[in-house]
N, C-alpha and C positions, 0 to 999 in steps of 0.2 A: 616459321620455326623449322629446324633447330636454331638455338640462340648461341651467339658467340661471346665469349668473355674476353675482354681486352683491357688490360691494366685494371683501373678501378671501376670500370663500367662494363656492362654487357649490352649489346644491341639486340632489341626485340622489335618485331613488326606485327601490325594488325592491318585490318582493311583500310585504315586511315593513314597508314604510313609507318615510319620507323622512329624509335626513341631510344636514347641511352638510359639504361637503368643502373643505379649503383650496384656493384657486384656483391655487396655484403647484405643485401636485403632479400627477403623471400618472396615479396610480391613482384608483379611484373607490369607490363605496359598498360593493361586495362585499369589496374589500380592507380598507377601514376597519372593517367589521364583524369580519372575521377578526383584525385587529390587536387589537381590543378583546376578542375572545373568547379569544384564545390568547396572553396575555402571559407565556409560560412561561420560555423559556431566555435570551432576549436574543441568540441566535445569528442569524447571517445565512446565507442560502443561499450555497453556495460559488460563486465567480465562474465556474468551469468548468461547473457545473450551470446557471447562468443563461445562459451562452453556448450550451450545448447545447439548452436549452429554446427559446431564441430561434431557433436553426437549425431545430428541429422545426416551430415555427410558420411559419417562412419556407417550408419545404418544402410545408406544407399550402397556404399562400397561393399559391405559384407554381403548384402543381398545379391549384388552383381557377381561377386566371386562364387558364392554358393550355387548360383544358377549357371555358372560357366560363361557369363558374358564378359568378364574381365580376367585377363591372365592372372594366375594365382600369385606369381612373384611380384608383379606390379601391384596387384590388389592388396597383398600383404603390406607392402610399403605405404600405400595410400591409407590403409586402415591404421597403421602405426602412426602416420603423420596426423591423422584425425585425433587419435588418442592423445598424442603429444599436446595438441592444442587444447583439448578438453581438460587435460591435467593442469593447465595453467601456463604452459610454455607458448612462446611466440605470440602472445597477445599484443605485444608492441608492433607486430607486423600487420595487424588489422587496423588500417590507418584511414579508411574512408570516413568522411564526415557523416554523422547520422542524417543530416539534412541533404538529400540528394534526389536527383531525378531518376526515372527509370524503375520505379516500384521496388527498389532494392537490388537492382542488377549489379550496381557497382560493388555493393557489399558481397554479393555472391561471387563475383569475379575475384574480389580480393581473397576470399577463402579458397577459391579454386587454384589461384596462383601460389598461395602460400602452401597449401596442401601438396601441390605438384612438386614444388621445389624442395620441400622437406622430404617427400618421398624419393625424389632423385638423390638427395643427399644420403639417404639410407641405402641406396642400391649398390654401390656408390658411383656417381659420375659428377661432373662439375655442375654446380647450381646454374639453372637457366638453360641447361641442355635438355630440350623438351623432346628429344628423339625417343625417349623411353616412356616418360610420364608427361602427359599433356593436360593442361588445366581444363580444357573442354572435353576432350575425348575420354579422359579417365576420372579426374576429380568431379566432373559434372555429368558423368554417364547416366543417361535415362532421367535426367533432372531438368528442371527449369527454375529460375529464380522464383517464379510464381507459385510453386508448390513448396520449395525448400524454405524460402524466407518466412512465410506465414506459419509454417510448421515449427520452425525454430523459435519464432515468437511465442507460439502456444506452449512449447516446452519450457521456455524461460518464464512465462506467466504462471504456469502451473507450479513451477519450482518456487516462485515468489509467493504464490497464494498459500502454499503449505507453510512457508516460513511466517507469513503474516498471521495466519490462523493460530499458530503457536504463540506468537507475541500477544495477540488479542486474548487468548486463553489465560495467559499469565496476568494480563492487566485486569481481566474480569475477576480473577482470584484475589488480587490485591484490593480491588474495590469491595469485594465481599468481606475480606478481612477487616476493612475499615468499617463496614456496616456493622459487623459484630462488635468491634472495639468501641464504637460510638453509640451503641444501642441505648445507653442510659443517659445520654447527654441531651437534655431538652433545650431547644432553641426556638427562635421565631422563624416561622415560614413567611416567605415574602412573595407577593404578586405585584407586577409592575413596579418593582423596586420599593414597594411600601409594605409595612407590616401587615400580615394576614392572620394566620392562626398558628398555635404552637405545634411543634413536631419534634422529632429527634434528629440529631445529626446523622445517626445511623440510617434513618429513612432517606436522607439526601444521598448518601453513598450507595444505598440499596437501589435507588432509581438509576444512578450512574451505571451500576453493575448490570442491571437488566437491559439498559440501552446497548451496552457493549456486548452483552450476550446475544442480542439479535444480530449485531454485526458479525459476530463469530459464526452464527448459523448461515448468514447470507454468504460469507466468504466460502464456507464449506460447500454450499449448494452451487456457487458460481463455477466450481470446477467441473460440473457435470457436462456442460456444453463446450467449454473451452478445450476439452480433451479430444474432440473430434478433429482430425487433421486431414489435409488434402494431399499429403505426400503420395506421389505416384500419379497425380493428375496432370503433371507437366504444365504446359503453357496456360490452358484455360480450364482444365479439369476433365478433358476428354481422354487423357492418357496418351495422346498422340506422340509417337516417338519412343514410347516405353513398352516393353513386352508385358503381356497380361500376367504372366506368372510373377514378374517383378512387382507389378502394381499390387497384387494380392498378398504379397509377402512382406513388403518393405516396412509397413507400419508396425507389424508384429516385431520385426527386428528392432525398430526404434523403441518399442515398449520394453524389450529386454535390456537394451543398452542404457536407457534412462532410468528404468525402475519406476516410471510413471505410467498411469493407466491410460495412455494414449491409444487411439484406435482410428482406423480409416473411416472417414465420413461416408455416409451412404450416398450422398450426392456430391461428387467432387467438384462439379461446376459451381454449385451453390457455395461450397466451402472456399472456393478460389476467389469468387467475386464479391461475396457479402461478408462484411466485417462486423455485423451486429453483435456477435458474441463478445467482441472486445468492448463494444459500447455497453453491453450488459455488465461486464466486469467493472468497467470504469465507473458506471453509475452506482454500483454497490460500494466501490471505493469512496465515491463522493458521499454516500450515505454515512459511511463510517467517519469520514472527515467532518461531516456536519456534527455528529455526536462528539467527536474529540474537541471540536471548537466550542460547542456548548459547555462541555465539562470544564474546559480550560477557562472559559469566561467566568463560569460560576466560582471556580476556585480563586480566581483573582479577586472577585468581589468579596467572597467570604473571608479572604485573608487581608483585605484592604486596610490601610492605616499605617502601621498597626494601631496607633494611638487614637487617630481621628476617623477611622473608617469602621467597617463592621468588625473585623478582627476576631471572628469566632473560630477560625482555624489558623494554624501556623504552618507555612510551607517550609520545606528544607532550605536553608541558606546555601546557595551554590556558589555565589561570587559577589564581590563588592559591586554595589549598584550605581555608584556615581563617582565621577572624577573630582567633584567639588563638595558634595553633601556627605560629610563623614558619617559613617554608621548606617548609611542607607543600603538596603538590600531589596532588590527587585524580584518579582515573580517571573524570572527569565524562562523557566521551562514551559509554563503555560503559554507564554508569549511566543516562544519558538514553535510550539505545537500548533498554535493558531496560524502562524505563517505557513506551515506545512499544509494545514487543512485548506487554506485559501489557494495554495498552489495546486493541490489535487483537484479542487473544484474547477479551477481554470483549465487544467489538463483534460478534465472530463468534457468540457465544452469543445476543446480541440479535437478529441477523439470522436465525439459525436458528429461534428461537422466534416471531419476527414472521412469518416465511414459513409456519410451521406453523399459525399462528392465522388465516390467511386462510379465509374462509367462502364456500362456494358459488361464485358467478361473479366474485368480486372480493376482493382483499386490501386491507382497510381500513387496514392498518398500513404502507402503502407509504412514507409520509413518514419513519417510523422506520427502515425498511430503507435508504432513500436517505441519511439523515443518517449512519447508522452505517457504511455501506460507503464512502461518500465520505470520511468522517473517517479511516477506516483507510488508504485509499489515499493520502490527503494526508500522513498521518503517516509512512507507510513510504517514500514518495518523498523527503520532506525528510530523514528520519532516515538513509536509505541513503546519500544524497549526502554528508551531514555525516560519517557514520561512515567512509566511504571516504576523503574528502579530509582530514579533520582527525584521523583516528586511524590507520587501517590504513596509509596511504601513508607515515606518519612513524615507524612502529615500528622500533626497532633492537634488536639482540641484545646481551646482555651475555655475550660469549664466555667470559670468565674465570669468571663465575658458573656458567655451564652446565657447564664442564669440572670445576669444583670439586665441583659436586653429583654428577656422574657418578662421580668418584673417591672421594667420601665414602660414596656409597650402596652398597647390596648388590645393586643391579640387575645389575651385571656378572656376578654369580654365576649368574644364571639362564641366561646364554649357555652355561655349562659343563655344565648338567644332562644334556644329550644325550650327553656324552662321559664324564663322571665319575659320573653317577648322582645322584639326588636326595639320598641319604643322605650321600655324601661332600661334596657341595656344602654341605649343612647343617652338617657338621662344620667346613668352612672358614669359614663365616660365624660360627659359635660361637667359633672360635679368634680370628678377627679382632676380635670384640667384646671378648673377654677381654684381648687384647693391646693394644687401642686402635689397631691398624693398620687401614688401609683394606683392602678386598678385593683391590685391586691389589697392595698391599704384602704382604698375606698370601700371595697366589699366588706372588709372587717369593720371599718368605721360605721357603716350603715347596718351592721349586724345581719348582712345577707348571707355570709358564709364565714365559717371559722377558719383559722390558719390550717387546721388539719384537712378540712374539706377542700381548700384550694390546693394543698399539696397533693391530695389524691387526684384532683382534676388534672394536675400537671404531671402526674407520675408517668414514666415511660410506658408502663404496662397499659395504662388508660389511653395514652396517645396512639399506641400501636394497634389498638383494637379497631376493627372496621365498624364505624358508627358507634352508637351508645345504647345503653339499656336504661330503663327508669331508675334502677338502683344506683347507676353511676352519678346521678344528680340528686339523690335523695336528701342530701344535707343542705341543699340550696333553698333559701326561703324568699 
């Protein structure tokens, strides 16, 4: 370089030779080689990752200008270019496939070239003329892919974790609202898909809420270790090629720019080569996915039928369920959330293996880790919001169906075991089956309990108590 513009292309060169680059693009020869080498997925880098990467580049440029390592005029243009990308512009110029060799070098070079050409445009000289702003000399000053890429990924991950925590908080509140709304709805509890003992529908949703509350806490705590970045460590974490005052300052500048609590890792070599913090975050996302899948499965069962299944709750009708069965409405939101959960679980395995496959001073599979964990976070944020707003918030109880199930089941009999003994209760159930009477009717028929006593046994207040006292069963004979 410098690069010459001719007609609709400009000629650029690198150590491998020369290439013609379209004159209307901001990327250059390094990016174009990567695009041709890795035409794998057709996926694009997530906008939040692009924004995070640009802010990391901005922090580096600001630090270099402040310390006098970069010419102020050039540095101002580079910083402006970084801000431009972070604000949402030029995202279409970040074109390298997420699946790439080189531990993310192609992505870093893509940013270097776009930032340089945008800075050149702001100076102003013709795009591609690198005599003033060079992708490596200026955009990448005192940097390596190996500290910039993982730092950008941590910034993006932190951004997403904050968003996910907010969504989970809202979901927890909606589940708690349902716990309160359904506190007086008595239903049959089930184990192994068979009738067990009476409970309230509010208890069901209270258990959901507590599970999600644990996920909320896990997500909050996971931010503690992911905030430690290796920016300034350059190639392997020793800081070779970067001045000491830059290394000590650049993470603080990134904290100011992002508004996130990022800080320089104590051991930059460790933070460069070991990706276990991403495995930890991914594992916690998997835990949340497991809870989402369990809740979704339970909701489908409780809403099944509606005429021939359990049918104790009614899910919001979101869309027509069949192209041939008129009037059919499917539980599409729990089903969609289940698919998200399964994908997150698969991504967790990918992140785990990719982190374990890192060798010596660098993990060469960083792009795979980045794509997988950002995909999981994106899916969970979007799915949690939709699950909350389009499913949980609109669930209603079928009071009559719940009551009918309780009275038809033998679950009531379990309440009596502590007073009448297992053998006698078994006899009552056998008699009820032979006579065709419900347990309630059989208890009254045998003069074991009055209707009032049974109502008291099945009252929500009684069921919500932890255990029983002798007075609770005083009317049973």
